[in-house]
C-alpha positions in Angstrom: 36.0 32.3 19.5 33.6 31.9 21.9 30.3 30.6 20.2 26.9 32.7 20.4 24.3 30.9 22.4 21.4 32.3 20.0 23.7 30.2 17.8 23.9 27.1 19.8 20.2 27.2 20.5 19.4 27.1 16.5 22.0 24.7 16.1 20.3 22.2 18.5 17.1 23.1 16.7 17.8 22.4 13.7 19.6 19.3 14.1 16.3 18.0 16.1 13.9 19.1 13.7 15.7 17.0 10.8 16.1 14.2 13.1 12.6 14.0 13.4 12.3 14.3 9.6 14.8 11.0 9.2 13.2 9.4 11.3 9.7 10.2 9.9 10.9 8.8 7.0 12.0 5.5 8.4 9.1 5.0 9.9 6.6 5.5 6.9 9.7 3.2 4.6 8.8 0.6 7.7 5.0 0.7 7.3 5.4 0.9 3.7 7.7 -2.3 3.1 5.6 -4.5 5.7 2.5 -4.2 3.1 5.0 -4.6 0.2 6.5 -7.8 1.7 2.7 -9.2 2.4 1.4 -8.3 -1.0 4.5 -10.1 -2.9 4.8 -13.2 -1.3 1.5 -14.4 0.9 -0.9 -12.2 -0.7 -2.5 -12.0 -4.3 -4.2 -8.9 -5.8 -6.3 -8.4 -8.8 -5.7 -5.1 -9.8 -1.9 -3.5 -11.2 -2.9 -0.1 -11.6 -4.5 0.3 -8.7 -2.8 -2.1 -6.3 -1.2 -2.3 -3.2 2.1 -2.6 -3.9 1.9 0.3 -5.9 0.4 3.2 -3.1 2.8 1.3 -0.7 5.9 2.0 -3.1 4.9 5.7 -2.6 4.8 5.6 0.5 8.3 3.3 0.9 9.8 6.5 -1.8 8.3 9.1 0.2 9.4 8.0 3.4 13.3 7.9 1.6 12.9 11.1 0.5 12.0 12.7 3.8 14.6 10.3 5.0 17.3 12.5 2.8 15.8 15.3 3.3 16.4 15.3 7.0 19.7 14.2 6.4 20.8 17.0 3.7 19.0 19.5 6.7 21.8 18.2 8.6 24.8 18.6 5.9 23.2 22.3 5.7 24.0 22.8 9.8 27.6 21.0 9.6 28.7 21.6 6.2 29.6 25.4 4.5 28.6 23.8 0.5 25.7 24.7 -1.4 25.0 21.8 -2.5 23.1 20.8 0.6 21.1 23.5 0.3 20.1 23.1 -3.3 19.4 19.3 -2.9 17.7 20.1 0.3 15.0 22.2 -1.5 14.9 19.2 -4.5 13.9 16.8 -2.5 11.3 19.0 -0.4 9.7 19.2 -3.9 10.2 15.6 -4.9 8.1 15.4 -1.3 5.4 17.8 -2.0 5.1 16.1 -5.4 5.0 12.8 -3.7 2.1 13.5 -1.6 0.4 14.7 -4.2 0.6 11.9 -6.2 -0.7 9.6 -3.3 -3.5 11.8 -2.7 -4.7 11.7 -5.9 -4.4 8.2 -6.5 -6.2 7.5 -2.8 -9.5 9.2 -4.2 -9.2 7.7 -7.3 -9.0 4.2 -5.3 -11.6 4.9 -3.5 -14.1 5.7 -6.0 -13.3 3.0 -8.7 -11.7 0.3 -6.3 -14.5 -2.2 -6.6 -15.0 -1.9 -10.5 -11.3 -2.4 -11.1 -11.0 -5.5 -8.6 -14.2 -7.0 -10.2 -13.0 -7.0 -13.5 -9.5 -8.5 -12.5 -11.5 -11.5 -10.3 -14.0 -11.6 -13.3 -10.8 -12.6 -15.6 -9.0 -15.1 -13.2 -12.9 -16.7 -12.8 -13.4 -17.2 -16.4 -9.9 -18.5 -16.6 -10.0 -20.7 -14.3 -8.0 -24.4 -14.3 -6.8 -26.4 -12.0 -4.3 -25.2 -10.1 -5.7 -21.8 -10.4 -3.6 -20.1 -8.1 -5.6 -16.7 -7.4 -9.1 -18.2 -7.3 -7.8 -21.0 -5.4 -6.1 -18.9 -2.7 -9.2 -16.5 -3.0 -11.8 -18.9 -1.9 -10.2 -20.3 1.0 -8.5 -17.0 2.1 -11.8 -14.8 2.1 -13.7 -18.2 2.7 -16.1 -18.0 -0.6 -16.8 -18.9 -3.4 -17.1 -17.8 -7.1 -17.8 -14.1 -7.9 -21.3 -13.4 -6.0 -21.8 -16.5 -5.0 -21.7 -20.2 -5.4 -24.2 -20.5 -7.7 -21.6 -18.5 -10.6 -20.1 -21.8 -11.2 -23.3 -23.4 -12.6 -24.7 -20.5 -13.9 -22.0 -19.1 -16.1 -21.7 -20.3 -19.9 -18.2 -19.3 -19.9 -16.6 -21.9 -18.1 -17.2 -25.2 -20.4 -13.0 -25.3 -20.5 -13.0 -26.3 -16.6 -15.9 -28.7 -17.0 -14.4 -30.1 -19.7 -11.1 -30.6 -18.0 -12.8 -31.8 -15.1 -15.2 -33.8 -16.5 -18.2 -32.3 -14.8 -20.2 -31.2 -17.9 -22.9 -33.1 -17.0 -23.4 -32.6 -13.0 -25.4 -29.1 -11.8 -23.5 -29.3 -8.6 -20.0 -29.0 -9.4 -17.6 -26.2 -7.7 -13.6 -26.0 -7.8 -12.1 -28.7 -4.6 -11.0 -25.1 -3.1 -14.6 -23.8 -2.3 -14.8 -26.6 0.1 -14.3 -25.5 3.9 -12.0 -29.2 4.1 -10.5 -29.3 0.9 -9.6 -32.7 -0.1 -10.0 -34.3 -3.6 -12.8 -34.4 -5.6 -15.1 -32.8 -2.7 -16.2 -30.1 -4.9 -17.9 -32.6 -7.1 -21.8 -32.8 -6.3 -21.3 -30.8 -2.7 -25.3 -30.6 -2.6 -25.1 -34.1 -1.1 -23.7 -33.0 2.0 -24.9 -29.6 3.5 -22.4 -27.1 4.8 -19.7 -28.9 3.0 -18.7 -26.1 0.7 -18.7 -21.6 1.4 -21.9 -20.4 -0.1 -21.1 -16.6 -0.2 -19.0 -14.9 -3.0 -15.8 -13.5 -3.5 -15.8 -10.0 -4.9 -17.9 -8.6 -1.5 -15.2 -9.7 1.3 -12.4 -9.0 -1.2 -12.8 -5.4 -1.9 -14.0 -4.8 1.6 -10.4 -6.3 2.9 -8.8 -4.0 0.2 -10.9 -1.1 0.9 -9.9 -1.4 4.3 -6.3 -2.2 3.1 -6.5 1.2 1.1 -8.0 3.2 4.1 -5.3 2.5 6.5 -2.4 3.2 4.5 -4.5 7.0 3.5 -4.5 7.5 7.6 -1.1 6.3 7.9 0.6 8.9 4.6 -2.0 11.4 5.5 -0.5 11.5 9.8 2.9 11.1 7.6 2.3 14.2 5.7 1.3 16.4 8.4 4.1 15.1 10.7 6.8 16.4 7.7 5.1 19.6 6.6 4.9 21.0 10.6 8.1 20.0 10.9 9.1 21.9 7.7 7.0 24.6 8.9 8.6 25.0 12.2 12.2 24.5 10.3 11.5 27.7 8.7 10.3 29.7 11.7 13.3 28.6 13.4 15.3 29.8 10.3 13.4 33.0 10.1 13.9 33.6 14.1 17.0 33.2 13.8 18.1 34.9 11.0 20.9 36.9 11.9 22.3 33.9 13.8 21.8 31.8 11.5 24.4 33.3 8.8 27.2 32.3 11.4 26.5 28.9 11.9 29.1 28.4 8.5 31.9 30.1 10.5 31.5 28.3 13.5 
Protein backbone atom coordinates (compact mmCIF):
# COMPACT_ATOMS: atom_id res chain seq x y z
CA UNK A 1 0.00 0.00 0.00
CA UNK A 2 1.41 3.36 -1.04
CA UNK A 3 1.61 5.85 1.81
CA UNK A 4 -0.20 9.12 0.93
CA UNK A 5 2.04 12.17 0.73
CA UNK A 6 -0.06 14.06 3.29
CA UNK A 7 0.42 11.28 5.81
CA UNK A 8 4.19 11.39 5.33
CA UNK A 9 4.23 15.17 5.83
CA UNK A 10 1.98 14.84 8.88
CA UNK A 11 4.23 12.24 10.49
CA UNK A 12 7.34 14.36 9.93
CA UNK A 13 5.63 17.49 11.33
CA UNK A 14 4.28 15.72 14.39
CA UNK A 15 7.56 14.00 15.15
CA UNK A 16 9.48 17.27 14.78
CA UNK A 17 7.15 19.10 17.16
CA UNK A 18 7.27 16.34 19.76
CA UNK A 19 11.06 16.09 19.54
CA UNK A 20 11.22 19.85 20.18
CA UNK A 21 8.92 19.34 23.18
CA UNK A 22 11.25 16.68 24.57
CA UNK A 23 14.37 18.81 23.94
CA UNK A 24 12.74 21.82 25.64
CA UNK A 25 12.05 19.63 28.65
CA UNK A 26 15.69 18.48 28.76
CA UNK A 27 16.91 22.08 28.60
CA UNK A 28 14.60 23.12 31.46
CA UNK A 29 15.77 20.18 33.56
CA UNK A 30 19.43 21.07 32.92
CA UNK A 31 18.92 24.68 34.06
CA UNK A 32 16.89 23.64 37.11
CA UNK A 33 19.36 20.95 38.17
CA UNK A 34 22.27 23.40 37.93
CA UNK A 35 20.52 25.70 40.44
CA UNK A 36 19.59 22.75 42.63
CA UNK A 37 23.20 21.60 42.71
CA UNK A 38 24.47 25.09 43.53
CA UNK A 39 22.04 25.68 46.39
CA UNK A 40 22.46 22.16 47.76
CA UNK A 41 26.25 21.94 47.85
CA UNK A 42 27.79 25.42 47.57
CA UNK A 43 25.31 27.99 48.94
CA UNK A 44 23.01 28.38 51.91
CA UNK A 45 19.43 29.62 51.94
CA UNK A 46 17.56 31.33 54.76
CA UNK A 47 14.05 30.36 53.72
CA UNK A 48 12.39 27.00 53.11
CA UNK A 49 8.98 28.12 51.89
CA UNK A 50 10.31 30.52 49.26
CA UNK A 51 13.60 28.93 48.33
CA UNK A 52 15.49 28.74 45.07
CA UNK A 53 15.64 24.97 45.51
CA UNK A 54 11.85 24.73 45.67
CA UNK A 55 11.37 26.93 42.60
CA UNK A 56 14.07 24.98 40.73
CA UNK A 57 12.37 21.71 41.67
CA UNK A 58 9.13 22.92 40.09
CA UNK A 59 11.04 23.88 36.94
CA UNK A 60 12.78 20.49 36.88
CA UNK A 61 9.43 18.71 37.26
CA UNK A 62 7.97 20.85 34.46
CA UNK A 63 10.92 19.93 32.23
CA UNK A 64 10.44 16.25 33.01
CA UNK A 65 6.74 16.59 32.19
CA UNK A 66 7.56 18.22 28.84
CA UNK A 67 10.06 15.44 28.12
CA UNK A 68 7.43 12.77 28.84
CA UNK A 69 4.88 14.77 26.83
CA UNK A 70 7.14 14.78 23.78
CA UNK A 71 7.84 11.06 24.15
CA UNK A 72 4.13 10.31 24.43
CA UNK A 73 3.46 12.46 21.37
CA UNK A 74 5.87 10.33 19.36
CA UNK A 75 4.19 7.25 20.80
CA UNK A 76 0.81 8.47 19.54
CA UNK A 77 2.24 8.58 16.04
CA UNK A 78 4.03 5.24 16.08
CA UNK A 79 1.63 3.17 18.21
CA UNK A 80 -2.07 2.49 17.90
CA UNK A 81 -2.75 2.27 21.64
CA UNK A 82 -5.29 4.67 23.07
CA UNK A 83 -3.29 4.80 26.30
CA UNK A 84 -0.75 7.13 24.71
CA UNK A 85 -3.46 9.67 23.87
CA UNK A 86 -4.88 9.55 27.41
CA UNK A 87 -1.45 9.95 29.02
CA UNK A 88 -0.60 12.78 26.61
CA UNK A 89 -3.71 14.69 27.77
CA UNK A 90 -2.94 14.00 31.44
CA UNK A 91 0.63 15.26 31.19
CA UNK A 92 -0.46 18.32 29.22
CA UNK A 93 -2.86 19.23 32.06
CA UNK A 94 -0.09 18.57 34.61
CA UNK A 95 2.24 20.92 32.73
CA UNK A 96 -0.45 23.63 32.78
CA UNK A 97 -0.87 23.24 36.55
CA UNK A 98 2.89 23.42 37.14
CA UNK A 99 3.08 26.58 35.03
CA UNK A 100 0.35 28.17 37.14
CA UNK A 101 2.03 27.18 40.41
CA UNK A 102 5.40 28.52 39.27
CA UNK A 103 3.84 31.75 37.98
CA UNK A 104 1.92 32.43 41.19
CA UNK A 105 4.93 31.41 43.30
CA UNK A 106 7.20 33.76 41.37
CA UNK A 107 4.82 36.69 41.89
CA UNK A 108 4.48 35.92 45.61
CA UNK A 109 8.26 35.65 45.96
CA UNK A 110 8.79 39.08 44.47
CA UNK A 111 6.25 40.53 46.92
CA UNK A 112 7.44 38.93 50.16
CA UNK A 113 10.94 37.57 49.65
CA UNK A 114 12.68 40.42 51.46
CA UNK A 115 10.64 39.95 54.65
CA UNK A 116 11.06 36.17 54.54
CA UNK A 117 14.83 36.36 54.04
CA UNK A 118 15.21 39.07 56.69
CA UNK A 119 13.39 36.90 59.21
CA UNK A 120 15.53 33.85 58.33
CA UNK A 121 18.83 35.75 58.60
CA UNK A 122 17.72 37.35 61.88
CA UNK A 123 17.04 33.92 63.36
CA UNK A 124 20.53 32.77 62.40
CA UNK A 125 21.99 36.01 63.74
CA UNK A 126 20.32 35.65 67.14
CA UNK A 127 21.30 31.99 67.40
CA UNK A 128 24.90 32.72 66.44
CA UNK A 129 27.66 30.69 68.05
CA UNK A 130 31.18 29.65 67.16
CA UNK A 131 31.30 27.94 63.76
CA UNK A 132 27.81 29.09 62.83
CA UNK A 133 28.18 27.99 59.22
CA UNK A 134 25.37 29.99 57.66
CA UNK A 135 26.27 33.39 59.13
CA UNK A 136 30.01 32.83 58.67
CA UNK A 137 29.42 31.82 55.04
CA UNK A 138 27.17 34.85 54.54
CA UNK A 139 29.81 37.25 55.88
CA UNK A 140 32.52 35.96 53.60
CA UNK A 141 30.44 35.25 50.49
CA UNK A 142 28.75 38.66 50.43
CA UNK A 143 31.53 40.65 52.15
CA UNK A 144 29.23 41.90 54.89
CA UNK A 145 28.84 41.86 58.67
CA UNK A 146 25.65 41.63 60.74
CA UNK A 147 22.12 42.33 59.58
CA UNK A 148 22.16 46.00 58.61
CA UNK A 149 25.71 46.91 59.58
CA UNK A 150 28.68 45.76 61.67
CA UNK A 151 27.21 47.65 64.63
CA UNK A 152 24.47 45.03 65.01
CA UNK A 153 26.96 42.91 66.97
CA UNK A 154 27.27 45.65 69.58
CA UNK A 155 23.74 47.05 69.56
CA UNK A 156 21.81 43.79 69.93
CA UNK A 157 20.97 42.83 73.49
CA UNK A 158 20.03 39.32 72.38
CA UNK A 159 23.57 38.06 71.72
CA UNK A 160 24.54 37.43 75.33
CA UNK A 161 25.16 33.73 74.67
CA UNK A 162 27.64 34.54 71.90
CA UNK A 163 29.37 37.17 74.05
CA UNK A 164 29.71 34.80 77.01
CA UNK A 165 30.96 32.01 74.77
CA UNK A 166 33.65 34.27 73.32
CA UNK A 167 34.49 36.12 76.57
CA UNK A 168 33.89 39.52 75.01
CA UNK A 169 31.29 41.02 77.32
CA UNK A 170 33.74 43.73 78.36
CA UNK A 171 34.65 44.86 74.84
CA UNK A 172 32.70 47.28 72.69
CA UNK A 173 34.23 46.50 69.32
CA UNK A 174 34.06 42.74 68.82
CA UNK A 175 32.57 40.99 65.80
CA UNK A 176 32.83 37.37 64.59
CA UNK A 177 36.10 36.52 62.90
CA UNK A 178 34.17 35.79 59.70
CA UNK A 179 33.55 39.56 59.40
CA UNK A 180 37.26 40.10 58.83
CA UNK A 181 38.54 40.79 55.34
CA UNK A 182 41.48 38.51 56.10
CA UNK A 183 40.11 35.79 58.39
CA UNK A 184 42.43 34.80 61.24
CA UNK A 185 41.84 33.57 64.76
CA UNK A 186 40.51 36.38 67.01
CA UNK A 187 40.81 38.91 64.16
CA UNK A 188 37.36 40.24 65.05
CA UNK A 189 38.36 41.29 68.59
CA UNK A 190 38.67 45.05 69.03
CA UNK A 191 38.82 45.49 65.26
CA UNK A 192 38.72 49.31 65.61
CA UNK A 193 42.47 49.25 66.23
CA UNK A 194 42.93 48.51 62.54
CA UNK A 195 40.84 50.53 60.13
CA UNK A 196 39.52 48.65 57.15
CA UNK A 197 40.05 45.27 58.80
CA UNK A 198 36.43 44.14 58.61
CA UNK A 199 33.43 44.39 56.35
CA UNK A 200 31.11 47.19 57.47
CA UNK A 201 27.91 46.84 55.45
CA UNK A 202 25.03 44.63 56.57
CA UNK A 203 24.20 41.31 54.92
CA UNK A 204 20.45 41.59 54.33
CA UNK A 205 20.55 43.97 51.38
CA UNK A 206 23.27 42.28 49.25
CA UNK A 207 21.96 38.78 49.93
CA UNK A 208 18.34 39.75 49.19
CA UNK A 209 19.36 41.49 45.96
CA UNK A 210 21.28 38.40 44.88
CA UNK A 211 18.36 36.03 45.56
CA UNK A 212 15.96 38.42 43.84
CA UNK A 213 18.15 38.38 40.73
CA UNK A 214 18.24 34.58 40.76
CA UNK A 215 14.44 34.48 41.07
CA UNK A 216 14.19 36.96 38.20
CA UNK A 217 16.47 34.83 36.01
CA UNK A 218 14.54 31.67 36.84
CA UNK A 219 11.21 33.41 36.24
CA UNK A 220 12.38 34.69 32.84
CA UNK A 221 13.57 31.24 31.85
CA UNK A 222 10.35 29.64 33.07
CA UNK A 223 8.33 32.17 31.07
CA UNK A 224 10.41 31.44 27.96
CA UNK A 225 10.07 27.70 28.54
CA UNK A 226 6.29 28.01 28.97
CA UNK A 227 5.95 30.10 25.80
CA UNK A 228 7.96 27.54 23.82
CA UNK A 229 5.90 24.64 25.15
CA UNK A 230 2.53 26.24 24.47
CA UNK A 231 3.66 27.42 21.03
CA UNK A 232 4.67 23.87 20.17
CA UNK A 233 1.39 22.47 21.49
CA UNK A 234 -0.50 25.14 19.52
CA UNK A 235 1.26 24.13 16.31
CA UNK A 236 0.65 20.50 17.19
CA UNK A 237 -3.10 21.13 17.33
CA UNK A 238 -2.96 23.15 14.08
CA UNK A 239 -1.11 20.38 12.26
CA UNK A 240 -3.56 17.73 13.46
CA UNK A 241 -6.53 19.90 12.50
CA UNK A 242 -5.11 20.75 9.06
CA UNK A 243 -4.38 17.11 8.31
CA UNK A 244 -7.50 15.88 10.10
CA UNK A 245 -8.48 13.37 7.44
CA UNK A 246 -4.92 12.13 6.98
CA UNK A 247 -4.39 11.85 10.78
CA UNK A 248 -6.84 8.94 10.92
CA UNK A 249 -4.63 7.08 8.45
CA UNK A 250 -1.48 7.27 10.55
CA UNK A 251 -2.33 4.20 12.61
CA UNK A 252 -2.81 2.17 9.45
CA UNK A 253 0.53 2.89 7.79
